[in-house]
A tleap script that builds the chain and sets N, CA, C and O, in Angstrom:
source leaprc.protein.ff14SB
mol = sequence {
  NMET THR LYS ASN SER LEU LYS ASP HIE SER
  LYS HIE ALA ARG SER PRO ASN LEU ASN THR
  ILE MET MET VAL GLU ASP ILE LEU LYS GLN
  SER TYR GLN PRO LEU SER MET PRO GLU LEU
  LYS LYS LYS LEU PRO LYS GLN VAL MET HIE
  GLN THR LEU LYS VAL VAL LEU HIE TYR LEU
  TRP LYS SER GLY LYS ILE THR HIE THR PRO
  ASN GLY ILE GLN TRP SER HIE VAL GLU PRO
  GLU HIE THR LYS GLN PRO GLU TYR ALA SER
  TYR ILE CGLY
}
set mol.1.N position { 20.925 -7.248 3.372 }
set mol.1.CA position { 21.751 -7.644 2.269 }
set mol.1.C position { 23.189 -7.220 2.557 }
set mol.1.O position { 23.430 -6.117 3.048 }
set mol.2.N position { 24.117 -8.076 2.257 }
set mol.2.CA position { 25.513 -7.764 2.513 }
set mol.2.C position { 26.103 -7.024 1.324 }
set mol.2.O position { 25.513 -6.971 0.245 }
set mol.3.N position { 27.270 -6.459 1.545 }
set mol.3.CA position { 27.942 -5.720 0.493 }
set mol.3.C position { 28.250 -6.631 -0.701 }
set mol.3.O position { 28.086 -6.232 -1.854 }
set mol.4.N position { 28.695 -7.852 -0.411 }
set mol.4.CA position { 29.010 -8.795 -1.483 }
set mol.4.C position { 27.785 -9.202 -2.274 }
set mol.4.O position { 27.855 -9.341 -3.495 }
set mol.5.N position { 26.654 -9.398 -1.591 }
set mol.5.CA position { 25.459 -9.804 -2.322 }
set mol.5.C position { 24.952 -8.669 -3.209 }
set mol.5.O position { 24.367 -8.927 -4.261 }
set mol.6.N position { 25.167 -7.409 -2.800 }
set mol.6.CA position { 24.803 -6.283 -3.652 }
set mol.6.C position { 25.678 -6.261 -4.897 }
set mol.6.O position { 25.188 -5.984 -5.992 }
set mol.7.N position { 26.971 -6.551 -4.741 }
set mol.7.CA position { 27.867 -6.600 -5.894 }
set mol.7.C position { 27.446 -7.707 -6.843 }
set mol.7.O position { 27.393 -7.497 -8.055 }
set mol.8.N position { 27.144 -8.893 -6.303 }
set mol.8.CA position { 26.713 -10.010 -7.135 }
set mol.8.C position { 25.420 -9.673 -7.859 }
set mol.8.O position { 25.252 -10.000 -9.034 }
set mol.9.N position { 24.513 -9.021 -7.155 }
set mol.9.CA position { 23.224 -8.651 -7.732 }
set mol.9.C position { 23.428 -7.684 -8.893 }
set mol.9.O position { 22.783 -7.811 -9.934 }
set mol.10.N position { 24.331 -6.711 -8.711 }
set mol.10.CA position { 24.522 -5.688 -9.731 }
set mol.10.C position { 25.238 -6.226 -10.970 }
set mol.10.O position { 25.112 -5.641 -12.046 }
set mol.11.N position { 25.987 -7.326 -10.846 }
set mol.11.CA position { 26.664 -7.916 -11.997 }
set mol.11.C position { 25.665 -8.410 -13.030 }
set mol.11.O position { 25.898 -8.298 -14.233 }
set mol.12.N position { 24.554 -8.956 -12.557 }
set mol.12.CA position { 23.589 -9.577 -13.443 }
set mol.12.C position { 22.401 -8.677 -13.770 }
set mol.12.O position { 21.613 -8.997 -14.660 }
set mol.13.N position { 22.265 -7.580 -13.077 }
set mol.13.CA position { 21.113 -6.706 -13.271 }
set mol.13.C position { 21.488 -5.516 -14.143 }
set mol.13.O position { 22.634 -5.069 -14.166 }
set mol.14.N position { 20.502 -5.029 -14.847 }
set mol.14.CA position { 20.698 -3.822 -15.646 }
set mol.14.C position { 20.399 -2.618 -14.775 }
set mol.14.O position { 19.533 -2.676 -13.903 }
set mol.15.N position { 21.099 -1.546 -15.006 }
set mol.15.CA position { 20.860 -0.329 -14.238 }
set mol.15.C position { 19.668 0.408 -14.832 }
set mol.15.O position { 19.645 0.694 -16.029 }
set mol.16.N position { 18.683 0.712 -14.005 }
set mol.16.CA position { 17.517 1.444 -14.520 }
set mol.16.C position { 17.856 2.913 -14.727 }
set mol.16.O position { 18.705 3.466 -14.027 }
set mol.17.N position { 17.190 3.542 -15.689 }
set mol.17.CA position { 17.377 4.981 -15.838 }
set mol.17.C position { 16.291 5.701 -15.041 }
set mol.17.O position { 15.359 5.071 -14.542 }
set mol.18.N position { 16.413 6.995 -14.927 }
set mol.18.CA position { 15.487 7.778 -14.112 }
set mol.18.C position { 14.051 7.661 -14.615 }
set mol.18.O position { 13.117 7.614 -13.814 }
set mol.19.N position { 13.867 7.613 -15.930 }
set mol.19.CA position { 12.505 7.491 -16.478 }
set mol.19.C position { 11.842 6.194 -16.037 }
set mol.19.O position { 10.645 6.174 -15.748 }
set mol.20.N position { 12.613 5.111 -15.982 }
set mol.20.CA position { 12.070 3.826 -15.549 }
set mol.20.C position { 11.668 3.876 -14.084 }
set mol.20.O position { 10.603 3.387 -13.710 }
set mol.21.N position { 12.522 4.467 -13.254 }
set mol.21.CA position { 12.218 4.584 -11.823 }
set mol.21.C position { 10.945 5.401 -11.623 }
set mol.21.O position { 10.067 5.016 -10.850 }
set mol.22.N position { 10.851 6.529 -12.325 }
set mol.22.CA position { 9.678 7.396 -12.183 }
set mol.22.C position { 8.413 6.713 -12.703 }
set mol.22.O position { 7.333 6.911 -12.147 }
set mol.23.N position { 8.537 5.919 -13.754 }
set mol.23.CA position { 7.396 5.198 -14.309 }
set mol.23.C position { 6.850 4.199 -13.280 }
set mol.23.O position { 5.638 4.104 -13.085 }
set mol.24.N position { 7.748 3.460 -12.625 }
set mol.24.CA position { 7.337 2.495 -11.605 }
set mol.24.C position { 6.729 3.231 -10.406 }
set mol.24.O position { 5.701 2.814 -9.872 }
set mol.25.N position { 7.369 4.324 -9.990 }
set mol.25.CA position { 6.834 5.121 -8.872 }
set mol.25.C position { 5.409 5.571 -9.162 }
set mol.25.O position { 4.531 5.444 -8.309 }
set mol.26.N position { 5.178 6.095 -10.359 }
set mol.26.CA position { 3.849 6.607 -10.715 }
set mol.26.C position { 2.780 5.523 -10.638 }
set mol.26.O position { 1.686 5.762 -10.127 }
set mol.27.N position { 3.093 4.337 -11.143 }
set mol.27.CA position { 2.119 3.238 -11.107 }
set mol.27.C position { 1.810 2.859 -9.657 }
set mol.27.O position { 0.648 2.672 -9.295 }
set mol.28.N position { 2.843 2.747 -8.836 }
set mol.28.CA position { 2.630 2.363 -7.439 }
set mol.28.C position { 1.881 3.450 -6.657 }
set mol.28.O position { 1.061 3.134 -5.795 }
set mol.29.N position { 2.156 4.723 -6.951 }
set mol.29.CA position { 1.450 5.824 -6.284 }
set mol.29.C position { -0.039 5.806 -6.628 }
set mol.29.O position { -0.875 6.096 -5.773 }
set mol.30.N position { -0.371 5.469 -7.865 }
set mol.30.CA position { -1.758 5.494 -8.331 }
set mol.30.C position { -2.573 4.300 -7.857 }
set mol.30.O position { -3.803 4.340 -7.869 }
set mol.31.N position { -1.895 3.244 -7.443 }
set mol.31.CA position { -2.603 2.033 -7.036 }
set mol.31.C position { -3.079 2.164 -5.595 }
set mol.31.O position { -2.321 2.560 -4.709 }
set mol.32.N position { -4.341 1.826 -5.376 }
set mol.32.CA position { -4.913 1.911 -4.027 }
set mol.32.C position { -4.777 0.607 -3.254 }
set mol.32.O position { -5.143 0.528 -2.082 }
set mol.33.N position { -4.253 -0.404 -3.913 }
set mol.33.CA position { -4.064 -1.689 -3.247 }
set mol.33.C position { -2.705 -2.252 -3.645 }
set mol.33.O position { -2.145 -1.850 -4.665 }
set mol.34.N position { -2.171 -3.172 -2.855 }
set mol.34.CA position { -0.876 -3.770 -3.193 }
set mol.34.C position { -0.928 -4.477 -4.539 }
set mol.34.O position { -1.947 -5.057 -4.915 }
set mol.35.N position { 0.183 -4.420 -5.254 }
set mol.35.CA position { 0.279 -5.060 -6.563 }
set mol.35.C position { 1.299 -6.192 -6.513 }
set mol.35.O position { 2.372 -6.045 -5.928 }
set mol.36.N position { 0.961 -7.306 -7.122 }
set mol.36.CA position { 1.938 -8.384 -7.275 }
set mol.36.C position { 2.879 -7.977 -8.416 }
set mol.36.O position { 2.590 -7.039 -9.159 }
set mol.37.N position { 3.978 -8.671 -8.547 }
set mol.37.CA position { 4.930 -8.371 -9.618 }
set mol.37.C position { 4.273 -8.495 -11.000 }
set mol.37.O position { 4.458 -7.604 -11.829 }
set mol.38.N position { 3.512 -9.568 -11.282 }
set mol.38.CA position { 2.844 -9.639 -12.596 }
set mol.38.C position { 1.839 -8.497 -12.822 }
set mol.38.O position { 1.726 -7.986 -13.936 }
set mol.39.N position { 1.117 -8.101 -11.778 }
set mol.39.CA position { 0.168 -6.984 -11.909 }
set mol.39.C position { 0.904 -5.687 -12.208 }
set mol.39.O position { 0.469 -4.899 -13.047 }
set mol.40.N position { 2.008 -5.471 -11.527 }
set mol.40.CA position { 2.804 -4.261 -11.753 }
set mol.40.C position { 3.323 -4.247 -13.183 }
set mol.40.O position { 3.219 -3.231 -13.870 }
set mol.41.N position { 3.875 -5.351 -13.632 }
set mol.41.CA position { 4.391 -5.425 -15.006 }
set mol.41.C position { 3.299 -5.131 -16.029 }
set mol.41.O position { 3.547 -4.460 -17.031 }
set mol.42.N position { 2.099 -5.631 -15.778 }
set mol.42.CA position { 0.973 -5.425 -16.693 }
set mol.42.C position { 0.567 -3.948 -16.773 }
set mol.42.O position { 0.166 -3.469 -17.833 }
set mol.43.N position { 0.673 -3.237 -15.658 }
set mol.43.CA position { 0.240 -1.834 -15.607 }
set mol.43.C position { 1.286 -0.862 -16.165 }
set mol.43.O position { 0.954 0.277 -16.492 }
set mol.44.N position { 2.531 -1.295 -16.275 }
set mol.44.CA position { 3.575 -0.407 -16.785 }
set mol.44.C position { 3.329 -0.093 -18.253 }
set mol.44.O position { 3.024 -0.997 -19.031 }
set mol.45.N position { 3.458 1.191 -18.653 }
set mol.45.CA position { 3.208 1.553 -20.044 }
set mol.45.C position { 4.265 1.012 -21.011 }
set mol.45.O position { 3.995 0.863 -22.203 }
set mol.46.N position { 5.459 0.719 -20.507 }
set mol.46.CA position { 6.530 0.147 -21.318 }
set mol.46.C position { 7.014 -1.123 -20.649 }
set mol.46.O position { 6.952 -1.258 -19.427 }
set mol.47.N position { 7.494 -2.047 -21.450 }
set mol.47.CA position { 8.017 -3.295 -20.902 }
set mol.47.C position { 9.358 -3.027 -20.220 }
set mol.47.O position { 10.217 -2.334 -20.765 }
set mol.48.N position { 9.523 -3.585 -19.025 }
set mol.48.CA position { 10.760 -3.452 -18.262 }
set mol.48.C position { 11.267 -4.856 -17.968 }
set mol.48.O position { 10.507 -5.732 -17.556 }
set mol.49.N position { 12.555 -5.056 -18.185 }
set mol.49.CA position { 13.132 -6.373 -17.910 }
set mol.49.C position { 12.960 -6.710 -16.431 }
set mol.49.O position { 13.027 -5.827 -15.575 }
set mol.50.N position { 12.736 -7.994 -16.133 }
set mol.50.CA position { 12.478 -8.446 -14.769 }
set mol.50.C position { 13.597 -8.032 -13.815 }
set mol.50.O position { 13.322 -7.521 -12.729 }
set mol.51.N position { 14.844 -8.244 -14.202 }
set mol.51.CA position { 15.982 -7.893 -13.331 }
set mol.51.C position { 16.041 -6.386 -13.086 }
set mol.51.O position { 16.344 -5.950 -11.975 }
set mol.52.N position { 15.754 -5.600 -14.107 }
set mol.52.CA position { 15.755 -4.142 -13.959 }
set mol.52.C position { 14.658 -3.716 -12.996 }
set mol.52.O position { 14.875 -2.852 -12.146 }
set mol.53.N position { 13.486 -4.316 -13.123 }
set mol.53.CA position { 12.384 -3.999 -12.225 }
set mol.53.C position { 12.732 -4.361 -10.783 }
set mol.53.O position { 12.382 -3.630 -9.856 }
set mol.54.N position { 13.413 -5.478 -10.594 }
set mol.54.CA position { 13.843 -5.865 -9.253 }
set mol.54.C position { 14.807 -4.839 -8.661 }
set mol.54.O position { 14.740 -4.549 -7.466 }
set mol.55.N position { 15.701 -4.288 -9.478 }
set mol.55.CA position { 16.639 -3.258 -9.004 }
set mol.55.C position { 15.870 -2.005 -8.602 }
set mol.55.O position { 16.155 -1.409 -7.563 }
set mol.56.N position { 14.892 -1.599 -9.424 }
set mol.56.CA position { 14.070 -0.416 -9.105 }
set mol.56.C position { 13.326 -0.639 -7.789 }
set mol.56.O position { 13.317 0.244 -6.931 }
set mol.57.N position { 12.710 -1.794 -7.620 }
set mol.57.CA position { 11.948 -2.077 -6.399 }
set mol.57.C position { 12.867 -2.132 -5.175 }
set mol.57.O position { 12.487 -1.693 -4.090 }
set mol.58.N position { 14.060 -2.666 -5.351 }
set mol.58.CA position { 15.014 -2.702 -4.239 }
set mol.58.C position { 15.399 -1.274 -3.832 }
set mol.58.O position { 15.461 -0.953 -2.645 }
set mol.59.N position { 15.657 -0.425 -4.828 }
set mol.59.CA position { 15.987 0.971 -4.549 }
set mol.59.C position { 14.830 1.677 -3.823 }
set mol.59.O position { 15.058 2.386 -2.844 }
set mol.60.N position { 13.597 1.485 -4.298 }
set mol.60.CA position { 12.441 2.134 -3.676 }
set mol.60.C position { 12.225 1.623 -2.251 }
set mol.60.O position { 11.839 2.387 -1.366 }
set mol.61.N position { 12.474 0.336 -2.033 }
set mol.61.CA position { 12.347 -0.234 -0.685 }
set mol.61.C position { 13.424 0.328 0.243 }
set mol.61.O position { 13.131 0.718 1.373 }
set mol.62.N position { 14.677 0.368 -0.238 }
set mol.62.CA position { 15.779 0.886 0.591 }
set mol.62.C position { 15.577 2.365 0.932 }
set mol.62.O position { 16.000 2.810 1.999 }
set mol.63.N position { 14.946 3.121 0.056 }
set mol.63.CA position { 14.726 4.546 0.299 }
set mol.63.C position { 13.432 4.808 1.068 }
set mol.63.O position { 13.071 5.962 1.300 }
set mol.64.N position { 12.730 3.735 1.465 }
set mol.64.CA position { 11.542 3.877 2.296 }
set mol.64.C position { 10.288 4.312 1.554 }
set mol.64.O position { 9.346 4.814 2.168 }
set mol.65.N position { 10.268 4.124 0.245 }
set mol.65.CA position { 9.115 4.570 -0.530 }
set mol.65.C position { 8.064 3.485 -0.729 }
set mol.65.O position { 6.900 3.796 -0.980 }
set mol.66.N position { 8.456 2.219 -0.622 }
set mol.66.CA position { 7.503 1.126 -0.788 }
set mol.66.C position { 7.651 0.128 0.354 }
set mol.66.O position { 8.668 0.083 1.046 }
set mol.67.N position { 6.603 -0.667 0.526 }
set mol.67.CA position { 6.653 -1.780 1.468 }
set mol.67.C position { 6.251 -3.045 0.715 }
set mol.67.O position { 5.461 -3.012 -0.229 }
set mol.68.N position { 6.817 -4.146 1.163 }
set mol.68.CA position { 6.444 -5.456 0.626 }
set mol.68.C position { 5.557 -6.115 1.659 }
set mol.68.O position { 5.965 -6.303 2.805 }
set mol.69.N position { 4.354 -6.466 1.264 }
set mol.69.CA position { 3.422 -7.145 2.158 }
set mol.69.C position { 3.119 -8.521 1.569 }
set mol.69.O position { 3.476 -8.785 0.421 }
set mol.70.N position { 2.470 -9.402 2.327 }
set mol.70.CA position { 2.085 -10.689 1.747 }
set mol.70.C position { 1.161 -10.533 0.531 }
set mol.70.O position { 1.077 -11.430 -0.309 }
set mol.71.N position { 0.472 -9.393 0.444 }
set mol.71.CA position { -0.449 -9.145 -0.673 }
set mol.71.C position { 0.220 -8.513 -1.885 }
set mol.71.O position { -0.377 -8.468 -2.961 }
set mol.72.N position { 1.458 -8.019 -1.733 }
set mol.72.CA position { 2.143 -7.403 -2.861 }
set mol.72.C position { 2.965 -6.198 -2.455 }
set mol.72.O position { 3.336 -6.033 -1.293 }
set mol.73.N position { 3.240 -5.360 -3.441 }
set mol.73.CA position { 4.072 -4.173 -3.275 }
set mol.73.C position { 3.159 -2.969 -3.192 }
set mol.73.O position { 2.224 -2.832 -3.981 }
set mol.74.N position { 3.432 -2.088 -2.226 }
set mol.74.CA position { 2.558 -0.929 -2.040 }
set mol.74.C position { 3.382 0.319 -1.760 }
set mol.74.O position { 4.387 0.269 -1.051 }
set mol.75.N position { 2.942 1.443 -2.329 }
set mol.75.CA position { 3.573 2.739 -2.093 }
set mol.75.C position { 3.307 3.151 -0.659 }
set mol.75.O position { 2.175 3.032 -0.190 }
set mol.76.N position { 4.322 3.633 0.054 }
set mol.76.CA position { 4.128 4.015 1.454 }
set mol.76.C position { 4.706 5.383 1.784 }
set mol.76.O position { 4.557 5.859 2.910 }
set mol.77.N position { 5.356 6.014 0.831 }
set mol.77.CA position { 6.006 7.305 1.076 }
set mol.77.C position { 4.979 8.439 1.031 }
set mol.77.O position { 4.114 8.469 0.155 }
set mol.78.N position { 5.081 9.354 1.966 }
set mol.78.CA position { 4.221 10.535 1.979 }
set mol.78.C position { 5.063 11.718 1.522 }
set mol.78.O position { 6.079 12.050 2.133 }
set mol.79.N position { 4.620 12.351 0.430 }
set mol.79.CA position { 5.367 13.494 -0.098 }
set mol.79.C position { 5.270 14.687 0.840 }
set mol.79.O position { 4.199 14.965 1.379 }
set mol.80.N position { 6.385 15.400 1.041 }
set mol.80.CA position { 6.322 16.619 1.845 }
set mol.80.C position { 5.401 17.641 1.176 }
set mol.80.O position { 5.333 17.714 -0.051 }
set mol.81.N position { 4.714 18.405 1.966 }
set mol.81.CA position { 3.716 19.353 1.457 }
set mol.81.C position { 4.326 20.375 0.493 }
set mol.81.O position { 3.688 20.750 -0.490 }
set mol.82.N position { 5.553 20.828 0.763 }
set mol.82.CA position { 6.148 21.868 -0.085 }
set mol.82.C position { 6.413 21.394 -1.522 }
set mol.82.O position { 6.496 22.223 -2.428 }
set mol.83.N position { 6.546 20.097 -1.745 }
set mol.83.CA position { 6.794 19.612 -3.106 }
set mol.83.C position { 5.527 19.562 -3.944 }
set mol.83.O position { 5.602 19.384 -5.160 }
set mol.84.N position { 4.376 19.715 -3.326 }
set mol.84.CA position { 3.106 19.689 -4.045 }
set mol.84.C position { 2.709 21.078 -4.549 }
set mol.84.O position { 1.773 21.203 -5.339 }
set mol.85.N position { 3.405 22.112 -4.104 }
set mol.85.CA position { 3.056 23.479 -4.460 }
set mol.85.C position { 3.681 23.857 -5.805 }
set mol.85.O position { 4.792 23.422 -6.109 }
set mol.86.N position { 2.974 24.672 -6.624 }
set mol.86.CA position { 3.483 25.061 -7.946 }
set mol.86.C position { 4.819 25.804 -7.885 }
set mol.86.O position { 5.618 25.700 -8.816 }
set mol.87.N position { 5.074 26.545 -6.816 }
set mol.87.CA position { 6.331 27.306 -6.712 }
set mol.87.C position { 7.526 26.371 -6.657 }
set mol.87.O position { 8.631 26.771 -7.022 }
set mol.88.N position { 7.334 25.143 -6.213 }
set mol.88.CA position { 8.437 24.187 -6.098 }
set mol.88.C position { 9.071 23.931 -7.454 }
set mol.88.O position { 10.284 23.745 -7.549 }
set mol.89.N position { 8.259 23.919 -8.502 }
set mol.89.CA position { 8.783 23.657 -9.844 }
set mol.89.C position { 9.805 24.710 -10.262 }
set mol.89.O position { 10.751 24.392 -10.983 }
set mol.90.N position { 9.634 25.949 -9.828 }
set mol.90.CA position { 10.594 26.998 -10.214 }
set mol.90.C position { 11.948 26.790 -9.552 }
set mol.90.O position { 12.959 27.258 -10.074 }
set mol.91.N position { 11.995 26.104 -8.420 }
set mol.91.CA position { 13.269 25.845 -7.750 }
set mol.91.C position { 14.058 24.730 -8.433 }
set mol.91.O position { 15.289 24.737 -8.424 }
set mol.92.N position { 13.349 23.781 -9.020 }
set mol.92.CA position { 14.044 22.653 -9.606 }
set mol.92.C position { 14.178 22.743 -11.126 }
set mol.92.O position { 14.893 21.934 -11.718 }
set mol.93.N position { 13.536 23.668 -11.750 }
set mol.93.CA position { 13.569 23.714 -13.204 }
set mol.93.C position { 13.861 25.008 -13.734 }
set mol.93.O position { 13.918 25.178 -14.952 }
savepdb mol mol.pdb
quit
């Protein structure tokens, strides 16, 4: 994607908040198989506008957390071991 196409994309898209990003991440992490866009929308606990969801998915793809396959969208990021430990929460909170 070029710099100009990102600007054009952002003009028409809504900016997602952190809760929306985390909500989408959680659904994709819990799924054992790729999800199509309609399947993902159905599983989300709150309704998310289509353009906003596209921005979230683009961000997750650019950060290497998801992959797009012919079968759908799938979580691909492996969490570092230290973030799974209870002591990690004391560092961030």
